[in-house]
C-alpha positions as a Python dict, from the first residue, in 0.01 Angstrom:
ca = {
    (1, 'M'): (0, 0, 0),
    (2, 'R'): (277, 246, 93),
    (3, 'A'): (463, 170, -232),
    (4, 'Q'): (148, 233, -436),
    (5, 'L'): (79, 556, -246),
    (6, 'Y'): (438, 671, -304),
    (7, 'I'): (410, 602, -678),
    (8, 'K'): (81, 792, -702),
    (9, 'L'): (223, 1090, -512),
    (10, 'S'): (534, 1092, -735),
    (11, 'L'): (322, 1085, -1051),
    (12, 'F'): (105, 1365, -911),
    (13, 'V'): (413, 1581, -839),
    (14, 'L'): (551, 1519, -1189),
    (15, 'F'): (215, 1611, -1338),
    (16, 'L'): (202, 1934, -1139),
    (17, 'T'): (560, 2020, -1243),
    (18, 'A'): (489, 1958, -1610),
    (19, 'F'): (160, 2148, -1588),
    (20, 'Y'): (327, 2444, -1416),
    (21, 'S'): (611, 2457, -1671),
    (22, 'S'): (370, 2432, -1963),
    (23, 'T'): (140, 2696, -1818),
    (24, 'Y'): (432, 2928, -1745),
    (25, 'A'): (569, 2887, -2098),
    (26, 'Q'): (230, 2954, -2254),
    (27, 'N'): (188, 3262, -2039),
    (28, 'C'): (494, 3417, -2207),
    (29, 'T'): (277, 3494, -2508),
    (30, 'R'): (55, 3705, -2284),
    (31, 'K'): (340, 3899, -2122),
    (32, 'D'): (459, 4213, -2293),
    (33, 'F'): (784, 4366, -2169),
    (34, 'C'): (843, 4584, -2476),
    (35, 'N'): (799, 4959, -2496),
    (36, 'K'): (472, 5021, -2680),
    (37, 'D'): (624, 5310, -2872),
    (38, 'D'): (881, 5072, -3026),
    (39, 'Y'): (608, 4883, -3209),
    (40, 'S'): (526, 5186, -3427),
    (41, 'D'): (320, 5074, -3729),
    (42, 'F'): (501, 4742, -3787),
    (43, 'D'): (309, 4414, -3805),
    (44, 'F'): (457, 4172, -3547),
    (45, 'R'): (214, 3885, -3595),
    (46, 'S'): (394, 3652, -3835),
    (47, 'Q'): (741, 3557, -3702),
    (48, 'S'): (753, 3667, -3338),
    (49, 'S'): (848, 3397, -3087),
    (50, 'F'): (858, 3347, -2709),
    (51, 'A'): (1064, 3131, -2474),
    (52, 'V'): (1136, 3067, -2108),
    (53, 'L'): (1509, 3109, -2047),
    (54, 'V'): (1740, 3079, -1749),
    (55, 'Q'): (2019, 3312, -1648),
    (56, 'G'): (2331, 3215, -1844),
    (57, 'D'): (2134, 3077, -2142),
    (58, 'T'): (2212, 3153, -2506),
    (59, 'A'): (1934, 3075, -2751),
    (60, 'R'): (1895, 3112, -3127),
    (61, 'T'): (1608, 3145, -3369),
    (62, 'S'): (1596, 3219, -3741),
    (63, 'I'): (1369, 3445, -3942),
    (64, 'V'): (1319, 3545, -4304),
    (65, 'A'): (1350, 3913, -4391),
    (66, 'Y'): (1154, 3973, -4709),
    (67, 'A'): (1251, 4198, -4996),
    (68, 'N'): (1081, 4538, -5030),
    (69, 'Q'): (986, 4538, -4664),
    (70, 'S'): (1119, 4719, -4362),
    (71, 'T'): (1210, 4479, -4080),
    (72, 'R'): (1223, 4571, -3713),
    (73, 'V'): (1336, 4331, -3439),
    (74, 'L'): (1282, 4386, -3068),
    (75, 'V'): (1403, 4155, -2792),
    (76, 'C'): (1226, 4210, -2462),
    (77, 'N'): (1247, 4015, -2140),
    (78, 'D'): (1133, 3972, -1783),
    (79, 'P'): (1349, 4208, -1570),
    (80, 'V'): (1442, 3919, -1337),
    (81, 'L'): (1675, 3788, -1610),
    (82, 'G'): (1885, 4104, -1612),
    (83, 'A'): (2009, 4294, -1918),
    (84, 'V'): (1945, 4050, -2202),
    (85, 'K'): (2144, 4121, -2519),
    (86, 'F'): (2095, 4002, -2873),
    (87, 'K'): (2291, 3977, -3196),
    (88, 'M'): (2177, 3931, -3553),
    (89, 'Y'): (2357, 3755, -3835),
    (90, 'T'): (2304, 3704, -4206),
    (91, 'T'): (2441, 3395, -4377),
    (92, 'D'): (2646, 3369, -4692),
    (93, 'R'): (2797, 3076, -4880),
    (94, 'V'): (3165, 3137, -4939),
    (95, 'T'): (3454, 2937, -5081),
    (96, 'E'): (3726, 2865, -4829),
    (97, 'K'): (4071, 2722, -4895),
    (98, 'T'): (4228, 2511, -4625),
    (99, 'I'): (4560, 2331, -4627),
    (100, 'Q'): (4511, 1960, -4676),
    (101, 'E'): (4876, 1857, -4691),
    (102, 'I'): (5224, 2008, -4722),
    (103, 'R'): (5474, 1791, -4903),
    (104, 'K'): (5846, 1839, -4847),
    (105, 'F'): (6105, 1760, -5112),
    (106, 'E'): (6484, 1757, -5077),
    (107, 'E'): (6730, 1750, -5364),
    (108, 'E'): (7099, 1811, -5412),
    (109, 'Q'): (7199, 2115, -5612),
    (110, 'V'): (7540, 2152, -5776),
    (111, 'I'): (7735, 2470, -5692),
    (112, 'Y'): (7995, 2541, -5960),
    (113, 'K'): (8326, 2717, -5904),
    (114, 'M'): (8320, 3076, -6030),
    (115, 'D'): (8600, 3293, -6166),
    (116, 'E'): (8658, 3658, -6077),
    (117, 'Y'): (8400, 3762, -6337),
    (118, 'G'): (8125, 3548, -6191),
    (119, 'S'): (8133, 3290, -6470),
    (120, 'P'): (8159, 2916, -6406),
    (121, 'V'): (8511, 2776, -6445),
    (122, 'Q'): (8538, 2517, -6720),
    (123, 'K'): (8710, 2193, -6630),
    (124, 'Y'): (9026, 2085, -6816),
    (125, 'D'): (9153, 1738, -6887),
    (126, 'E'): (9452, 1679, -6658),
    (127, 'W'): (9631, 1473, -6921),
    (128, 'T'): (9574, 1669, -7237),
    (129, 'G'): (9512, 2013, -7090),
    (130, 'E'): (9215, 2054, -7322),
    (131, 'P'): (8877, 2197, -7204),
    (132, 'M'): (8630, 1922, -7128),
    (133, 'Y'): (8289, 1871, -7287),
    (134, 'D'): (8010, 1618, -7233),
    (135, 'E'): (7861, 1392, -7498),
    (136, 'Y'): (7640, 1678, -7621),
    (137, 'Y'): (7944, 1905, -7645),
    (138, 'N'): (7830, 2115, -7352),
    (139, 'P'): (8112, 2258, -7139),
    (140, 'V'): (8192, 2063, -6822),
    (141, 'Y'): (8241, 2298, -6526),
    (142, 'E'): (8434, 2250, -6205),
    (143, 'I'): (8215, 2156, -5909),
    (144, 'E'): (8282, 2344, -5588),
    (145, 'R'): (8030, 2170, -5364),
    (146, 'Y'): (7680, 2024, -5334),
    (147, 'E'): (7396, 2188, -5139),
    (148, 'T'): (7070, 2035, -5022),
    (149, 'V'): (6774, 2240, -5142),
    (150, 'V'): (6437, 2197, -4968),
    (151, 'T'): (6113, 2277, -5154),
    (152, 'Y'): (5751, 2253, -5040),
    (153, 'D'): (5436, 2171, -5232),
    (154, 'T'): (5108, 2275, -5071),
    (155, 'I'): (4790, 2080, -5152),
    (156, 'W'): (4477, 2288, -5091),
    (157, 'N'): (4129, 2173, -4999),
    (158, 'V'): (3854, 2396, -5145),
    (159, 'E'): (3502, 2377, -5002),
    (160, 'R'): (3185, 2580, -4984),
    (161, 'V'): (3087, 2677, -4629),
    (162, 'V'): (2813, 2887, -4471),
    (163, 'K'): (2958, 3194, -4303),
    (164, 'E'): (2772, 3404, -4048),
    (165, 'I'): (2808, 3780, -4083),
    (166, 'L'): (2731, 3997, -3779),
    (167, 'V'): (2498, 4281, -3881),
    (168, 'F'): (2367, 4397, -3543),
    (169, 'D'): (2479, 4388, -3179),
    (170, 'S'): (2238, 4540, -2927),
    (171, 'E'): (2526, 4622, -2692),
    (172, 'R'): (2719, 4799, -2968),
    (173, 'D'): (2434, 4949, -3171),
    (174, 'N'): (2185, 5015, -2890),
    (175, 'G'): (1809, 4979, -2913),
    (176, 'F'): (1644, 4761, -3172),
    (177, 'Y'): (1729, 4642, -3523),
    (178, 'E'): (1561, 4810, -3817),
    (179, 'K'): (1648, 4799, -4186),
    (180, 'N'): (1488, 4826, -4528),
    (181, 'I'): (1542, 4488, -4696),
    (182, 'T'): (1609, 4485, -5069),
    (183, 'V'): (1681, 4112, -5112),
    (184, 'T'): (1501, 3832, -4926),
    (185, 'Q'): (1742, 3675, -4680),
    (186, 'K'): (1759, 3440, -4386),
    (187, 'M'): (1868, 3596, -4057),
    (188, 'I'): (1973, 3442, -3727),
    (189, 'I'): (1884, 3605, -3395),
    (190, 'E'): (2100, 3510, -3097),
    (191, 'V'): (1968, 3595, -2751),
    (192, 'I'): (2220, 3611, -2466),
    (193, 'V'): (2102, 3607, -2105),
    (194, 'P'): (2360, 3733, -1852),
    (195, 'M'): (2514, 3484, -1611),
    (196, 'G'): (2349, 3436, -1274),
    (197, 'S'): (2151, 3185, -1076),
    (198, 'R'): (2029, 2884, -1276),
    (199, 'D'): (1722, 2888, -1054),
    (200, 'I'): (1602, 3218, -1202),
    (201, 'T'): (1381, 3183, -1511),
    (202, 'G'): (1189, 3439, -1709),
    (203, 'C'): (1015, 3509, -2037),
    (204, 'V'): (1200, 3643, -2341),
    (205, 'S'): (1014, 3761, -2649),
    (206, 'V'): (1167, 3808, -2993),
    (207, 'M'): (935, 4046, -3174),
    (208, 'V'): (979, 4052, -3552),
    (209, 'G'): (788, 4324, -3732),
    (210, 'H'): (742, 4398, -4102),
    (211, 'K'): (590, 4673, -4309),
    (212, 'P'): (606, 4761, -4680),
    (213, 'I'): (871, 5010, -4787),
    (214, 'P'): (700, 5321, -4924),
    (215, 'T'): (761, 5347, -5298),
    (216, 'S'): (781, 5667, -5496),
    (217, 'S'): (559, 5695, -5798),
    (218, 'G'): (808, 5937, -5959),
    (219, 'F'): (727, 6239, -6172),
    (220, 'R'): (421, 6244, -6391),
    (221, 'R'): (420, 6413, -6730),
    (222, 'Y'): (116, 6623, -6818),
}
C-alpha cells in the first residue's frame, strides 16, 4: 500500500511540475515587456516567438527578412533575467581554402666554381690540358660543392561553407534592429542572457515586425 501511495504521489508531483512549466511557458505569449512606442506601425504577428530562459542561457532562432519590406526586431524580457542582449547575423555561402597537406622535397643542387668575373670555371683534362665537354658538347664545369635544397608543395582543400556575418549587436548598436530589406534573406537572432543563478527563469520575447517600404511613384508628365 505504501509503495502504491508513493508512486501515485510521485506521478502527481511530476504532473504538477509539467503542468506548471507548460502553463508558465504559454503565459509568455501574454506577457509584454516591450515599450509600446517601439512597435510603431510594424506588423509583429507573423514571425515573433517566445521562450522561457534561465540566467546564463544563449538561444537562437531564425527568421526570413523579405525583400521590399522594412524589418524591425525587438528583444524584450522579464526584468528578473537582467540585461538581455541580442545579436543578428546574415548567412552567406563562401569558398574557403584550407591546407590539406604540405609535401616536403629535398634535392641536391650543384654549386659550380666561379671565376673573378662570376662565370663558371670550365674543367680541363689533366692529361691533355684541353677543355672538357660532355657527350652533347656542352662545357663541363668545375664543381665546388653540393647543397641540399628543400622545396615545399602545398595541396589545398577547397570547399563551400556557410559563413555568419554579424549585422547587429544590441550592446554595440543600442536599441532595436531596423532595416529596409532589398533582397530576401535568412537571418539568425542570438539571444544572450547574462550569467546568474540557474534557478532564475523568465520570459523572453523576440518580436519581428514587417511593413512595406514606401515606394515613390516618380514624376508624372502632363
